[in-house]
N, C-alpha and C positions, 0 to 999 in steps of 0.2 A: 779766580783771577791771581795772577802772581807776578810782581813788579819788581824788578832789581836795579838797585841804585846803590852804588859803593861811597861810603864804606858800608851803609846799611843795606840788606835786602828787602823789599817790600812785596806782601804778597796779599791778595784779595781774592778770596775764592769763595763761593757760595754753593753748595750742592743742596738745597731744599729739594787676490792680485790678479787682476785682469787689465791689460792694455787693450784700450777700446778702438774700435774698427766702425765703420759707418760713413754715412755721406757728409756729415757735417765735419767742417773743418776747424772751425774756432768758436769761441764763446759768442754765442750770439747776444749781441747788444741791443736786439731789438726785444720789445716787447716788458719791459721793465716797467713797473707800475709806481715806483720811486727810485730816485736817484739822489745820493747823499756823499759829499766830500768826506774823505776820512784822512786823518792825521795819524803819526805813527810817532808814540813817544820815544825817547832815547833808550829808555830801556825795552822797547818792543810794541808795547800795549797800543791796539788799536782804538781811536778816539772818534766818537762822532757828536755832531750837535742834534740835540732833542728840543721841543719846547714843552713845558708841562703846564698843561691848562691854559694854554696862549701866552706863556710868558717863556723867556729864555733869549738867545740860545743858552743852553748849559752843555757841559761837556759829559758824556757818557762813553763809559767802556764796554766794547763790545765783547761779549763773554760767554762761550759755549759752556764754559766749566760752572755757570750760574744756573740754577734752574729756575730761578723767580729774579725779575728784574727789583731795582732798588734805587731808593735815593736817599742820600746821607743826610743826617740832622741838620745839619747847615743850611741845605735848600729848603729841608720841610718846616724850617722855622722861618726862612725869607719868604717863603710862600705861603705861610700860614695853613699848611696842611693838616688836616685833623685825621687823627687814627680812627679807624673804625671800631667801636665799640665790641668788646669781648673776642676780636677777629688777630690773633696773632698767630704764627708759624714759629716752626723749630728751625734756625739757620743753622747749617755746618760750615764753618769756615776752614781754611786752610789750617790754622793753627788753635782754633777754638771754636766753641758753639755756644748758641743762645737763643733765647724767646725774643721776638720781636713784633710789634704790631704792623698790620696792615693798613694801609693810608687810603683816605678817601679821595681819589683823582679822579676828575671827570674826563681827560683824554693827554694822552701823551702822542706827541709828534715825531715822526722821524721823515724827512723829507716832505714829500705828499702823502705820505701814509700817516692815518689817523688809528690809533688804537683807543676805542672808547672805554671808559669804565675799567680800568685795566687794576687788576691786583697787584700793587708793588709794596713790596717791606720797606719800612726806614729802620736803618741801623747807624751806629753813632757815627761812623766815619772818621773818629779821633787819631786814628793812627797815621803814620809816614805814608802808609800806600795808598790813603784816600784824600792824602792833601790836596793833588792837582787837578782832583775831578770832582763831579757833581753825583753822579750816581752810576749805574751799572745796566745795561741791557743786555737781559738775560735770554736765556732758550726759549722761556715762555713766549716771546715776542718773536725770536728769530725764526722759528719753526713753524710759524705761519705761512713763511715764502721760502723759495728758492733764494738764495744768498751769494751773489757773484762779487768777488774782490778782484779789482784791476792793479796790479802791481805798477802800470806805467803812470797812469792819470790818478791814483789813489781816489778811486770813486768805488762805494759799496752802492749794489743795485740790488734791489728786491724784484723779486720775479713772481708770478702764479706758479705755484708749487708744479702743477702738470704739466707746464712746459718745458723745464728742464728734465723732470721725469721720463718723459717719451722720447728724448733725444740722447744722441752719443756724439761724440766727438773724437776726430781724430788729433792724435799728440797728446791727448790728455790721458792719463791715468785715472781708473776707478779706484778708491782704497774704500774698501767696506768700514763702514760707521756701525759698531754694533751698540745700539741703546739697551741701557739695562737700568731696571729700578735698584736704586739702594735701600736694600732692607725692604719688608714689607710694605705693600703702599708707599714705598718713598719716591724722593724724586727721581727723573731719568738722570742718565749719564751716558756719554757717549764716548766709546772706546776704540781704540786702532791697536791692531797687532803690529808692533814694529821688531827688527833687529836692531840692536847695537854692537857693533863690532860682531857680527854675526850669531849674535846671543839672543834668543827670542824673549822678550818682554812685553806685558801687557800696559798700554798706556793712555791717559785720559787725554782726550781732543779738547784743550781748553785756551780758549783764545784769549780770555781774558789773563794769562798767564804771559810776562813779558819774558820769560826764560826757561829753559828746561830743567828738569827734575827728575832725579830716580831716588828712590829708598835703598837703606843699606842691603836688604837682600838683593837688589837688584845688582849693586856694586860688587858685593861679594860673588855673585855669578859669574861678572864678568874678569873676575880675578884681579880687582885693582887695588893699589896701595895708594889712594892720593895723598898728598901732602895736607895736613890741616890748615885752617885758618887761622890767623891771627885771633885771641881771645876779643871775644864782644862783638863781632860779626853775627848778625842777627836778620831773618826775615821778619818784616813787619805785615801783617795781615790786616783784614777790616776789622776783625775783632780781638786781635792778640797778636803777639810775636813767637818767633822760634829760633833756636838756635841753629845755625848753618854749622855743619861740621868739617865737610871737604866737598871739593870740586874737582871734576876729571874731564878729558877731552877725548870724545869719542872719535876714532878716526874715520867712521861711517855708521850712518843712519839710515835704515830701508825699510820701506813698505811698498807694497806693489810694487810697481816698475819704478818707482820715485826714490832718490838718493841724495842724501846730503853728507857734505865731509867735514870734518873738524869742527863739529857741534860740542860747546860746552853743556855739562850738566852739572849741577848744585846737587848736593847729596845730603839729604835729610830726612828724619822719620818723623814726618808732618801729622797731625792728627787726622788729617782728611785721608790719608792711606788707611787707616782704620776704619774711618767712616766707610770707605769703598769695600771694606773687608779683604784689604790689599796686604794688611800689615807684615804679614808673615812671608808673602810672594814676590818675587821681583816686581816692579810696578814702576812707572813713569808719567809726569805730566809733561805733554808736548805744548811749548807755549808759543805764542802768535809769531815770534821773530824767525820760526822755523818755516813759516808759510807766506808770509807777505813778501818774499823775495819772487815769487812766481803768482800769475794768475790763479786763484782757486776759487772753488764752486762748492758750496755746501746743499747737497740735494737730500733733504728730509725725507723727502717720499719714498726714494729708493736706499736710503739708509747707507749714502756714500758720499766720500769726498772726491770731487775732480779736481785734478791738479794739472796744470800745465807743464807737462815735462818736454814740449818742443822748446821751451824758453831754456836758455842756457843752465846748466848744472852751477851752482854756486859754492865756493869753497869759503870766501871771507863771510864773515858773521856780520850779518847787517846789510850786504850790498842787495841793491835793487837793480843793477845793470841788465840789459837786454842787449841781443846781438840786432841787427837790421832785419834778419829774418824774422826774428820774433815780434819786432814791430810791425813788419808786413803782416803777419799774421793776425796781428791783434786789429789791424785796420780792414780786414776783409771780414764781415760779419757774414754769417749763414742764415739764409731768412728761412723761418720755420714753415 
């Protein structure tokens, strides 16, 4: 998960092309087993409320870039959550790594869904990136469902996985999600092949990131010579921080039949790129702000991301406006 607030940049990340056709017209709003409103922070991160052992609500960041869910130590102490003796995991953050304890938690509730006996890690949460939130809702929770995000009403919907897996939607694009383990027996991360200014680059699908990033090999492949940041600009992660060296503005970012224009990318060689074994190859991190301007759907079963390309292409960063046609489509649910 990556958060950007100037003058400091905040990062929080844990690693523990076909246009569709068919009978379905729009995202099916029926059949959801849980619905929960979400908010979008100024930097782009998606926040939902969750309850821990019946207490809350607490603010959790939705984070496909985190293989494991987490609570920060402030919440752990507030709820008197006990670590499980002898149970620790290695956590790879964007800027640093460390060994941390798993907690003894009875249940985590998101909307009407209850996750019983979750294995959730406790991390310090002492950086700028973690100051405004209580925890992370990671891929270990999210991939239990098909997860839909509505840009119009800002509601996250959890569906039975097979409901979306057997469907296709007109006006939506299917973007392949490549699930790959990091190292032998390591956590699974999700990758998307993108083009930045027509240059092919491998990218991590990281909804926990509130911004987009590329490493220096990617910047060099684009032939870019961006201006330097002023001294002292840093990215703050869950575990540490890292220097931001430059930024660029990409005229066009594409994947499948999805297109974005005028997107900003920060440039830094973070430790997480080495963890992904991409330190010497062009690589990117795609943040939530790239996706939350349209409706989108994570279909883990079919390893795809469904993006509503029938909604207007958006040039202005952070805009969530839709046309009357797009709003009409959102109101016409196709029945299963």
